[in-house]
C-alpha positions in Angstrom: 21.1 -7.2 107.0 17.9 -5.7 108.1 18.1 -2.2 110.3 16.6 -4.1 113.2 19.2 -6.7 113.1 22.1 -3.9 112.7 20.4 -2.0 115.8 20.4 -5.3 118.0 24.0 -5.9 117.2 25.0 -2.2 118.0 23.3 -2.7 121.3 24.9 -6.2 121.9 28.3 -4.5 121.3 27.7 -1.6 123.9 25.9 -4.3 126.2 29.3 -5.9 126.5 30.7 -2.8 128.2 28.1 -3.1 131.1 31.0 -3.6 133.6 31.0 0.2 133.1 27.5 1.4 133.8 24.1 0.2 132.5 23.0 -0.7 128.9 19.4 -0.9 127.5 18.5 -1.8 124.1 15.4 -0.5 122.2 13.8 1.5 124.9 11.7 4.6 125.1 12.4 7.6 127.2 10.0 10.7 127.4 10.6 13.8 125.5 11.5 16.6 128.3 9.1 18.9 126.7 6.0 17.2 125.5 6.4 14.0 127.5 6.0 11.9 124.4 7.9 8.7 124.4 10.9 8.8 122.1 12.4 5.6 120.7 16.3 5.1 121.6 18.2 2.4 120.0 20.7 2.1 122.9 20.9 3.9 126.1 24.1 3.8 128.4 23.8 5.1 131.6 27.1 5.5 133.9 27.0 6.6 137.5 30.2 8.3 138.8 30.7 10.2 142.0 27.0 10.6 142.8 26.4 11.9 139.1 24.4 10.2 136.5 25.7 10.3 132.7 23.2 9.3 130.0 24.9 8.4 126.6 22.4 8.0 123.5 23.7 5.8 120.9 22.0 5.7 117.5 22.5 2.8 115.0 22.3 3.7 111.1 22.6 1.0 108.7 23.0 2.7 105.3 24.2 2.1 101.9 25.2 5.9 101.4 27.5 7.9 103.7 25.6 10.1 106.7 25.2 13.7 105.8 25.1 16.6 108.2 21.1 16.2 108.4 21.5 12.7 110.1 24.0 14.5 112.6 21.4 17.0 113.4 18.7 14.7 113.9 20.5 12.6 116.4 21.6 15.8 118.2 18.1 17.0 118.5 17.0 13.5 119.7 19.6 13.6 122.4 18.8 17.0 123.4 15.1 16.1 123.7 15.5 13.3 126.1 18.3 14.9 128.2 21.3 12.8 126.9 24.7 14.1 128.2 26.4 12.8 125.1 25.3 11.2 121.7 27.1 8.6 119.6 26.2 7.3 115.9 27.2 4.0 115.0 27.1 3.3 111.3 28.7 1.0 108.5 28.7 3.6 105.9 30.9 6.2 106.8 30.0 10.2 106.7 30.7 13.4 104.7 33.1 16.0 105.8 30.2 18.5 106.8 28.7 15.8 108.9 32.2 15.1 110.5 32.7 18.8 111.1 29.0 19.1 112.8 29.9 16.2 114.9 33.1 17.5 116.3 31.7 20.7 117.1 28.9 19.5 118.8 30.6 16.7 120.8 29.0 13.9 118.8 31.1 10.8 118.5 31.0 8.9 115.1 31.9 5.3 115.0 32.2 2.6 112.0 30.9 -0.8 113.0 30.7 -2.8 109.7 28.0 -5.4 108.8 30.6 -8.2 109.0 31.3 -7.4 112.5 27.6 -6.8 113.3 26.7 -10.2 111.9 29.5 -12.0 113.7 28.5 -10.4 117.1 24.8 -11.1 116.5 25.1 -15.0 115.9 28.8 -16.0 115.2 29.2 -18.5 112.4 25.7 -18.4 111.5 25.1 -15.3 109.6 27.3 -14.3 106.7 27.4 -11.3 104.3 26.4 -12.6 101.0 29.3 -12.2 98.5 27.1 -12.5 95.3 24.9 -9.4 95.9 26.4 -7.8 99.1 23.0 -6.4 99.8 21.8 -8.8 102.8 23.0 -11.8 104.7 22.9 -15.5 104.4 21.5 -17.1 107.5 22.9 -20.7 107.9 19.7 -22.0 109.3 19.4 -25.2 107.0 21.1 -28.5 108.6 20.8 -32.0 108.0 22.5 -35.3 108.1 22.8 -38.5 106.1 24.3 -41.9 106.6 26.5 -42.8 103.8 28.3 -46.1 103.8 27.5 -46.4 107.5 29.1 -42.9 108.3 27.0 -39.9 109.4 27.9 -36.8 107.2 26.6 -33.6 108.4 26.0 -30.4 106.4 24.9 -26.8 107.1 23.7 -24.3 104.6 21.6 -21.2 104.2 20.2 -18.9 101.3 20.5 -15.2 101.0 17.4 -13.3 101.6 18.0 -11.0 98.7 19.3 -12.9 95.9 18.7 -16.6 96.8 22.5 -17.6 96.5 23.2 -20.7 98.8 26.2 -20.9 101.0 26.8 -24.7 101.6 29.3 -26.3 103.8 30.0 -30.1 103.8 31.1 -30.9 107.2 32.0 -34.4 106.0 34.9 -33.1 103.7 35.1 -29.4 104.7 34.2 -28.0 101.3 32.3 -24.7 101.5 31.1 -22.8 98.5 28.6 -20.3 97.0 26.1 -21.4 94.3 23.8 -19.0 92.5 20.5 -20.1 91.7 20.8 -22.9 89.1 24.2 -24.0 89.8 25.5 -27.3 90.8 28.9 -28.5 92.0 30.4 -31.4 93.6 32.0 -31.3 96.9 35.2 -32.9 97.9 33.4 -36.1 98.9 33.1 -36.4 95.0 30.0 -38.6 95.3 27.9 -35.6 96.4 26.5 -33.1 93.8 25.1 -30.0 95.4 22.7 -27.7 93.7 20.7 -24.6 94.3 17.0 -25.0 92.9 15.0 -21.9 92.2 12.0 -23.3 93.8 12.8 -25.8 96.4 16.2 -24.5 97.4 19.4 -26.3 98.3 19.4 -30.0 97.2 21.9 -32.8 97.3 22.2 -35.4 94.6 23.8 -38.8 95.4 23.4 -42.3 94.1 20.4 -41.3 91.9 18.5 -39.8 94.9 17.8 -36.3 95.6 17.5 -34.5 98.9 16.3 -31.1 99.7 17.4 -29.2 102.8 14.4 -27.7 104.6 14.2 -24.0 104.3 
């Protein structure tokens, strides 16, 4: 998953709370001192009894836990745009010093896993790759074939990092991961699936070979 996609998912998570205030994603607000535009991942504005409360939400997609420097950077950004509160949403967790700094400063730390983010952005279409666990598989390849007068549908996708393929034969319900160069039959028994390094996902049936468009 790319950081822009994670940022979008975090924005969608808070957008669902719009019954309480107004949520905006990926906006710029002026620096209170310099006037320069500052990029904000998510801005949540709540009105209560004539008072306006601005909450800055910063999305951090990381492989390593967040350190205290990240907390200080987000606090600085929140102060620069006049936010009343700051929140960091991350997939990776944080160090003890970062947690203590956040607690002292009134900044909230929240865990939002990549799996949760993928499900929220496009349900059933984005899957974390179980082979490399570095990126997601986008189920954007679909096709249908007429076999013995019956239309059989397929849904599949490749990992953007390692090329592994997730294949779902909707005819028999078989779903599996094939790494590059692997072949395996689904429960239809007559269908042999493969993951070609050059042309992607392929299906062999009765001496015919079909490739799903990437």
